[in-house]
C-alpha positions in Angstrom: 2.3 32.7 87.4 4.9 35.1 87.1 7.9 34.3 84.9 10.9 33.0 86.3 14.2 34.3 86.0 17.4 32.8 84.0 19.0 32.4 87.5 15.9 31.0 89.4 16.1 28.3 86.4 19.7 27.7 86.5 19.3 27.1 90.4 16.2 25.2 90.4 16.3 22.1 92.1 13.5 20.7 89.9 15.8 20.5 87.3 16.3 17.4 85.8 19.4 15.1 86.2 21.8 13.6 84.0 23.3 10.4 84.9 27.1 10.8 84.8 29.0 9.8 82.0 32.6 7.8 82.5 35.7 10.1 82.2 38.1 7.9 83.0 40.9 6.5 81.1 41.1 3.0 81.4 42.6 0.7 79.0 38.9 -1.0 78.9 37.9 0.1 75.4 34.5 -0.9 74.5 33.7 -2.5 70.9 32.8 0.6 69.2 35.7 2.5 69.9 38.3 -0.3 68.8 35.9 -0.2 65.3 36.3 3.6 65.0 39.8 2.9 65.6 40.3 0.6 62.8 38.1 2.8 60.7 40.4 5.2 61.1 43.7 3.4 60.3 42.3 2.2 57.3 41.3 5.8 56.3 44.9 6.3 57.5 46.5 4.0 55.3 44.2 5.3 52.1 46.1 8.8 52.8 49.1 8.0 52.9 49.0 5.9 49.5 47.8 9.1 47.7 50.4 11.2 49.4 53.2 9.2 47.3 52.9 11.9 44.3 55.7 12.3 42.2 57.6 14.9 42.7 56.6 16.5 39.2 52.8 16.0 39.9 54.0 18.3 43.3 55.5 20.6 41.0 52.6 20.9 38.3 50.1 21.7 41.8 51.9 24.0 43.1 52.5 26.0 39.7 48.3 25.6 39.0 47.7 27.1 42.3 50.0 30.1 41.5 48.1 30.9 38.9 44.8 30.9 40.8 43.6 33.6 42.5 44.5 33.4 46.5 42.0 34.2 48.9 42.7 37.2 51.5 41.5 38.0 55.0 37.9 37.4 56.1 36.0 40.5 56.1 32.6 41.0 58.3 30.4 42.7 56.8 26.7 44.2 57.5 24.3 44.3 54.9 20.5 45.8 55.3 18.4 42.8 56.2 16.3 42.9 52.8 19.1 43.0 50.6 21.1 40.0 52.4 17.6 37.6 52.2 18.0 38.5 48.6 21.9 37.7 48.5 21.6 34.5 50.1 18.6 33.9 47.7 20.5 34.6 45.1 23.1 32.4 46.2 21.9 29.3 46.9 19.7 29.1 44.0 22.6 29.6 41.9 24.7 27.3 44.2 27.4 30.2 44.7 28.8 31.6 48.3 27.9 35.3 49.0 32.0 35.8 48.4 32.2 34.6 45.0 29.2 36.9 44.4 30.6 39.9 45.7 34.0 39.0 44.2 32.0 38.9 40.7 30.4 41.9 41.0 32.8 44.2 41.5 34.9 42.1 38.7 32.1 43.5 36.6 32.1 47.0 38.0 36.1 47.2 37.7 35.3 46.7 33.8 32.2 49.1 33.6 33.2 52.2 35.4 29.7 53.7 34.3 27.9 51.0 36.0 30.8 51.6 39.3 29.8 55.1 39.2 25.9 54.2 39.7 26.8 52.1 42.8 29.3 54.5 44.3 26.2 57.3 43.5 23.8 54.6 45.7 26.4 53.6 48.5 27.1 57.4 49.4 23.3 57.8 49.5 23.3 54.5 51.4 26.4 55.5 53.6 24.4 58.6 54.7 21.2 57.0 55.6 23.3 54.7 57.7 24.7 57.6 59.3 21.6 59.0 60.2 20.4 56.0 61.6 22.7 55.7 63.9 22.3 59.1 65.2 19.0 59.3 65.3 19.6 55.9 67.5 22.0 57.6 69.9 19.6 60.4 70.3 16.6 58.2 71.7 18.7 56.4 73.9 20.0 59.7 75.2 16.6 61.3 75.5 14.8 57.7 77.6 18.6 57.7 79.7 17.8 61.1 81.0 14.2 61.9 80.7 14.1 59.3 84.3 
């Protein structure tokens, strides 16, 4: 049997039929929807009771927030597969996030200049290896493209 392509699977008449759902906007609501609505109203009432906070408490919370570290923009980082797995394993076992682990590591490096120099030297070696890997991949792609 041949492997069908994705287009033939999508357009195949042998796909199982799904029963259509009621998407109308009628006023006849089911009991489940009404119960969910009632629970939401109760939750909203609880939230509004908690938001009646004294102005002094709000000022205290604002002052506390100003003394806490501010989080910057998201940074996409591509890690070597083994290092990524190690990072995730450590973070999971210690119940921390990769972001906070990296922040702590950088803070530690800033306080230990000799260790920072070692890390930067290793980073430069890794950068050369990544650049070489990219060059090899591009070369292979060109060879395959033009070798026919």
